[in-house]
C-alpha positions as CSV (number, residue, x, y, z in Angstrom):
1,X,7.5,1.2,12.3
2,X,6.3,4.8,12.4
3,X,2.6,4.9,13.3
4,X,0.2,6.7,11.0
5,X,-1.3,8.4,14.0
6,X,-1.9,8.1,17.7
7,X,-3.6,10.1,20.4
8,X,-4.7,12.9,18.0
9,X,-1.2,13.3,16.6
10,X,-0.9,12.6,12.9
11,X,2.6,11.6,11.8
12,X,4.0,12.4,8.3
13,X,0.7,12.1,6.4
14,X,1.5,12.0,2.7
15,X,0.2,14.7,0.3
16,X,0.8,15.9,-3.2
17,X,-0.3,19.0,-5.1
18,X,-1.2,17.1,-8.3
19,X,-3.7,18.7,-10.6
20,X,-5.1,20.9,-7.8
21,X,-3.8,23.4,-5.3
22,X,-5.3,21.7,-2.3
23,X,-4.2,18.7,-0.3
24,X,-6.9,17.0,1.7
25,X,-6.1,15.8,5.2
26,X,-7.4,12.7,6.9
27,X,-8.7,14.8,9.8
28,X,-9.4,18.5,10.5
29,X,-6.1,19.9,11.6
30,X,-6.1,22.0,14.8
31,X,-2.4,22.8,14.5
32,X,0.0,22.0,11.6
33,X,3.3,20.9,13.2
34,X,5.3,20.6,10.0
35,X,5.1,20.3,6.3
36,X,8.3,18.8,4.8
37,X,9.6,17.5,1.5
38,X,9.4,13.7,1.7
39,X,12.8,13.1,0.1
40,X,15.0,16.1,1.2
41,X,13.3,17.0,4.4
42,X,13.1,20.6,3.4
43,X,10.8,22.5,5.8
44,X,8.0,24.5,4.2
45,X,6.5,27.5,5.9
46,X,2.8,28.4,6.6
47,X,1.9,31.6,4.9
48,X,4.7,31.4,2.4
49,X,4.4,27.9,0.9
50,X,0.9,26.9,2.0
51,X,-2.1,28.2,3.9
52,X,-4.1,26.5,6.6
53,X,-6.9,27.7,8.9
54,X,-7.3,25.9,12.2
55,X,-10.0,23.3,11.9
56,X,-9.7,22.9,8.1
57,X,-9.1,19.4,6.7
58,X,-6.9,20.7,3.9
59,X,-3.9,22.9,3.1
60,X,-3.7,25.2,0.2
61,X,-0.8,25.8,-2.1
62,X,0.5,29.4,-2.1
63,X,1.7,31.3,-5.2
64,X,5.5,31.3,-5.2
65,X,5.5,28.3,-2.9
66,X,8.7,26.1,-2.8
67,X,6.4,23.0,-2.7
68,X,6.1,21.3,-6.0
69,X,2.9,21.8,-7.9
70,X,1.9,19.7,-10.9
71,X,-0.7,21.3,-13.2
72,X,-3.6,19.2,-14.4
73,X,-2.1,18.8,-17.9
74,X,1.1,17.3,-16.5
75,X,-0.9,14.3,-15.3
76,X,-1.7,13.3,-18.9
77,X,1.5,13.7,-20.9
78,X,1.1,14.0,-24.6
79,X,3.5,13.2,-27.5
80,X,6.6,15.3,-27.5
81,X,10.4,15.2,-27.4
82,X,10.4,14.3,-23.7
83,X,7.6,11.7,-23.7
84,X,9.0,8.3,-22.8
85,X,6.4,5.5,-22.4
86,X,6.7,2.5,-20.2
87,X,8.4,0.0,-20.6
88,X,11.2,2.4,-21.3
89,X,13.4,2.2,-18.1
90,X,13.3,6.0,-17.9
91,X,9.6,6.2,-18.7
92,X,7.7,9.3,-17.5
93,X,4.3,8.1,-18.8
94,X,2.3,5.0,-19.4
95,X,-0.3,4.5,-22.1
96,X,-3.8,3.0,-21.4
97,X,-5.7,5.9,-19.9
98,X,-9.4,5.3,-20.2
99,X,-9.7,8.4,-22.4
100,X,-7.1,7.0,-24.8
101,X,-4.3,9.1,-23.7
102,X,-1.4,8.6,-21.3
103,X,-0.9,8.9,-17.5
104,X,2.0,10.4,-15.6
105,X,4.2,7.5,-14.5
106,X,7.5,6.9,-12.9
107,X,9.0,3.7,-11.4
108,X,11.7,5.4,-9.5
109,X,11.4,8.4,-7.1
110,X,9.6,11.1,-9.1
111,X,6.5,10.9,-6.9
112,X,8.4,10.8,-3.7
113,X,10.3,13.9,-4.8
114,X,7.0,15.8,-5.4
115,X,5.2,14.6,-2.3
116,X,5.2,16.2,1.2
117,X,4.8,14.9,4.7
118,X,2.3,16.7,6.9
119,X,2.3,16.3,10.7
120,X,-0.4,17.9,12.7
121,X,-2.8,17.6,15.6
122,X,-6.5,17.0,15.4
123,X,-9.4,17.1,17.8
124,X,-11.6,14.9,15.6
125,X,-10.0,11.4,15.4
126,X,-13.0,9.8,13.7
127,X,-11.4,7.0,11.6
128,X,-12.4,3.3,12.0
129,X,-10.8,0.6,10.0
130,X,-13.7,-1.7,10.6
131,X,-11.3,-4.6,10.5
132,X,-12.0,-8.0,12.1
133,X,-9.2,-9.0,14.4
134,X,-9.9,-12.7,13.5
135,X,-8.6,-13.9,16.9
136,X,-9.8,-17.4,16.2
137,X,-7.5,-17.7,13.1
138,X,-3.8,-18.4,12.8
139,X,-3.7,-20.3,16.2
140,X,-0.2,-21.7,15.8
141,X,1.3,-18.4,14.6
142,X,-0.4,-16.5,17.5
143,X,0.8,-19.1,20.0
144,X,4.4,-18.8,18.9
145,X,4.1,-15.0,18.8
146,X,2.7,-14.9,22.3
147,X,5.6,-17.1,23.5
148,X,8.2,-14.8,21.8
149,X,9.4,-17.7,19.8
150,X,11.3,-17.2,16.5
151,X,9.0,-17.2,13.4
152,X,9.5,-17.5,9.7
153,X,7.4,-15.6,7.2
154,X,7.4,-16.1,3.4
155,X,5.8,-13.5,1.2
156,X,4.7,-14.2,-2.4
157,X,3.0,-11.6,-4.6
158,X,3.6,-8.9,-7.2
159,X,5.6,-5.7,-7.5
160,X,3.8,-4.1,-4.6
161,X,5.0,-6.9,-2.3
162,X,8.4,-6.8,-3.9
163,X,8.6,-3.3,-2.5
164,X,8.0,-0.9,-5.3
165,X,7.9,2.1,-4.8
166,X,9.2,2.2,-1.3
167,X,12.1,4.6,-1.3
168,X,14.5,2.0,0.2
169,X,13.8,-0.3,-2.8
170,X,14.3,2.5,-5.4
171,X,17.4,3.7,-3.5
172,X,16.2,7.1,-2.6
173,X,16.0,9.1,0.7
174,X,14.4,8.7,3.2
175,X,15.1,5.0,2.4
176,X,11.8,3.8,4.0
177,X,11.4,0.0,3.8
178,X,8.7,-1.9,2.1
179,X,5.7,-3.1,4.1
180,X,6.9,-6.7,4.9
181,X,10.1,-5.3,6.4
182,X,8.1,-2.9,8.6
183,X,5.9,-5.8,9.7
184,X,8.9,-7.9,10.7
185,X,10.6,-5.0,12.6
186,X,7.5,-4.0,14.5
187,X,6.1,-7.4,15.5
188,X,8.3,-7.5,18.6
189,X,9.8,-10.9,18.1
190,X,12.5,-12.6,16.1
191,X,10.9,-12.9,12.6
192,X,12.9,-13.9,9.6
193,X,11.3,-12.9,6.3
194,X,11.8,-14.4,2.9
195,X,10.3,-12.1,0.3
196,X,9.7,-14.1,-2.9
197,X,7.4,-11.6,-4.6
198,X,8.1,-11.0,-8.3
199,X,7.2,-7.8,-10.2
200,X,4.7,-8.2,-12.9
201,X,3.2,-11.5,-11.7
202,X,-0.3,-12.7,-10.9
203,X,-1.8,-15.6,-9.0
204,X,-1.0,-18.1,-11.8
205,X,2.7,-17.3,-11.6
206,X,2.9,-18.6,-8.0
207,X,3.3,-22.1,-9.5
208,X,6.6,-21.1,-11.0
209,X,8.1,-20.4,-7.5
210,X,6.3,-23.1,-5.6
211,X,9.4,-25.2,-5.0
212,X,11.1,-22.2,-3.4
213,X,8.4,-21.1,-1.0
214,X,7.6,-24.8,0.0
215,X,11.3,-25.3,0.8
216,X,11.1,-22.3,3.1
217,X,8.6,-24.2,5.2
218,X,7.4,-21.0,6.8
219,X,5.2,-20.6,9.9
220,X,3.2,-18.1,7.8
221,X,2.8,-17.7,4.0
222,X,1.5,-14.3,3.0
223,X,-0.2,-14.4,-0.4
224,X,-0.6,-10.9,-2.0
225,X,-1.8,-11.0,-5.6
226,X,-4.6,-9.2,-7.4
227,X,-3.4,-6.0,-8.9
228,X,-2.1,-7.7,-12.1
229,X,-5.2,-9.9,-12.3
230,X,-8.0,-7.3,-12.0
231,X,-8.5,-6.5,-15.7
232,X,-7.9,-9.9,-17.2
233,X,-8.9,-12.8,-14.9
234,X,-12.5,-13.6,-13.7
235,X,-12.6,-13.5,-10.0
236,X,-13.9,-17.0,-9.8
237,X,-10.7,-18.3,-11.5
238,X,-8.6,-16.2,-9.2
239,X,-10.2,-17.7,-6.1
240,X,-9.9,-21.2,-7.6
241,X,-6.2,-20.7,-8.2
242,X,-5.8,-19.4,-4.7
243,X,-7.5,-22.5,-3.3
244,X,-5.3,-24.7,-5.3
245,X,-2.2,-22.9,-4.1
246,X,-3.2,-23.3,-0.4
247,X,-4.3,-26.9,-0.7
248,X,-1.1,-27.9,-2.4
249,X,1.0,-26.1,0.3
250,X,-0.9,-27.8,3.1
251,X,-0.2,-31.2,1.7
252,X,3.5,-30.6,1.9
253,X,3.7,-28.2,4.9
254,X,0.7,-29.0,7.1
255,X,1.8,-26.6,9.9
256,X,2.0,-23.5,7.7
257,X,-0.7,-21.0,8.1
258,X,-1.8,-18.4,5.5
259,X,-2.6,-14.7,5.3
260,X,-4.4,-13.6,2.1
261,X,-3.9,-9.9,1.3
262,X,-6.6,-7.9,-0.6
263,X,-4.9,-5.5,-2.9
264,X,-5.0,-1.7,-2.9
265,X,-6.9,-0.2,-5.8
266,X,-5.1,1.3,-8.8
267,X,-5.6,4.5,-10.7
268,X,-9.3,4.7,-11.6
269,X,-8.5,6.2,-15.0
270,X,-6.1,3.4,-16.1
271,X,-7.5,0.5,-18.2
272,X,-5.5,-2.2,-16.3
273,X,-7.0,-1.0,-13.0
274,X,-10.6,0.0,-13.7
275,X,-12.8,0.8,-10.7
276,X,-15.0,-2.1,-9.9
277,X,-13.0,-5.3,-10.2
278,X,-10.8,-4.4,-7.2
279,X,-14.0,-4.3,-5.0
280,X,-15.3,-7.5,-6.4
281,X,-12.0,-9.3,-5.8
282,X,-11.9,-7.9,-2.2
283,X,-15.4,-9.1,-1.5
284,X,-14.8,-12.6,-2.9
285,X,-11.6,-12.9,-0.9
286,X,-13.6,-12.1,2.3
287,X,-16.0,-14.9,1.4
288,X,-13.2,-17.2,0.6
289,X,-11.4,-16.7,3.9
290,X,-14.7,-17.0,5.8
291,X,-15.2,-20.4,4.1
292,X,-11.7,-21.7,5.2
293,X,-10.6,-23.3,8.5
294,X,-8.7,-21.3,11.1
295,X,-5.3,-21.7,9.2
296,X,-6.3,-18.9,6.8
297,X,-6.8,-15.2,7.6
298,X,-7.4,-12.1,5.7
299,X,-5.4,-8.9,5.7
300,X,-8.0,-6.6,4.2
301,X,-5.8,-3.8,2.9
302,X,-8.5,-3.0,0.2
303,X,-11.1,-2.1,2.8
304,X,-8.8,0.3,4.6
305,X,-7.3,1.7,1.4
306,X,-10.8,2.7,0.2
307,X,-11.5,4.4,3.5
308,X,-8.3,6.5,3.0
309,X,-9.4,7.4,-0.6
310,X,-12.7,8.7,0.8
311,X,-10.6,11.5,2.4
312,X,-7.4,11.5,0.4
313,X,-6.5,11.8,-3.3
314,X,-5.0,8.9,-5.3
315,X,-1.9,11.0,-5.9
316,X,-1.3,11.4,-2.2
317,X,-0.8,7.6,-1.8
318,X,0.8,6.5,-5.1
319,X,4.4,5.7,-5.6
320,X,4.4,5.3,-9.4
321,X,1.3,7.1,-10.6
322,X,-0.8,4.0,-11.4
323,X,-0.6,0.9,-9.3
324,X,2.1,1.1,-6.6
325,X,1.9,2.6,-3.1
326,X,4.4,5.2,-1.9
327,X,6.1,5.1,1.5
328,X,2.9,6.1,3.2
329,X,1.0,3.4,1.3
330,X,3.5,0.8,2.5
331,X,2.8,2.1,6.1
332,X,-0.9,1.4,5.5
333,X,-0.2,-2.1,4.3
334,X,2.0,-2.8,7.3
335,X,-0.5,-1.4,9.7
336,X,-3.3,-3.7,8.4
337,X,-1.1,-6.8,8.6
338,X,0.3,-5.9,12.0
339,X,-3.2,-5.3,13.4
340,X,-4.2,-8.8,12.2
341,X,-1.1,-10.5,13.5
342,X,-0.6,-8.8,16.8
343,X,-4.2,-7.9,17.8
344,X,-3.0,-4.4,18.5
345,X,-4.9,-1.4,17.1
346,X,-3.0,0.6,14.6
347,X,-5.9,2.8,13.4
348,X,-7.0,4.3,16.7
């Protein structure tokens, strides 16, 4: 898996000129190594396509630039001949904006086509994930990992875990895999993965595939729901269903251990992903895992995602405009999970 950064080198940080002519960077850039189109790899030139001054934590779009720029009005499509609302398979907008309008949306590669990868060096590597390594949790999995023994992981969850909008899943260059494939490839052992995530589902839908993931009898069951529950399910019910799921699995597969994933946040201006419930869910999941024995651990994606959004814009990280990560977002997911499973630092 490609690291997000290491030793003051930042690798292919995602950015998008969406509604503004500035892309914020995670760190002050001493030297911009490259700015390239995410899909085509086209190289963009400083002074022609963008401007940057050493030490600035942003790049600026240049008039006449070859880098795509989406004006503010394009982020809120209005009625017209070209408006196609989800669930149209060719949708370019989704209804439900908090202001009553629409939001720019695409379930294929539109956002990847309009995003750039920025590699640079920095002298101010000041990011801390504040993640707990939870070394006392997942003892059986960790023991097998340390002994380089084959491991089986099953993943259940929603469309994020299914892999949308990783470019490999939507069949677009650069064909970057979804987060669970990155985890399996980077863990350093023989890990077989069964991805049973289903798009559009929530925690209650896990019961429909219980026979399948129980039959897998995995060493580790990763549970990644939440995005589709934020707006319609009280968090107490969500946690109760999560407890039922784990308790039922333990009765039938007593040696399986569990990782609960706290979801990324969605577009703050979309009714199904309003700001607030995502944070409440994440906090209750932290409490839930703390109350469990060592067979349950937390991959706190939400905590890290929010830290990225303190420095980056939502459109830098989105794959569909509302509630999916892009390739860079899948790298964030993978980094959080790998840090938990391996004990290695992926955010230093």
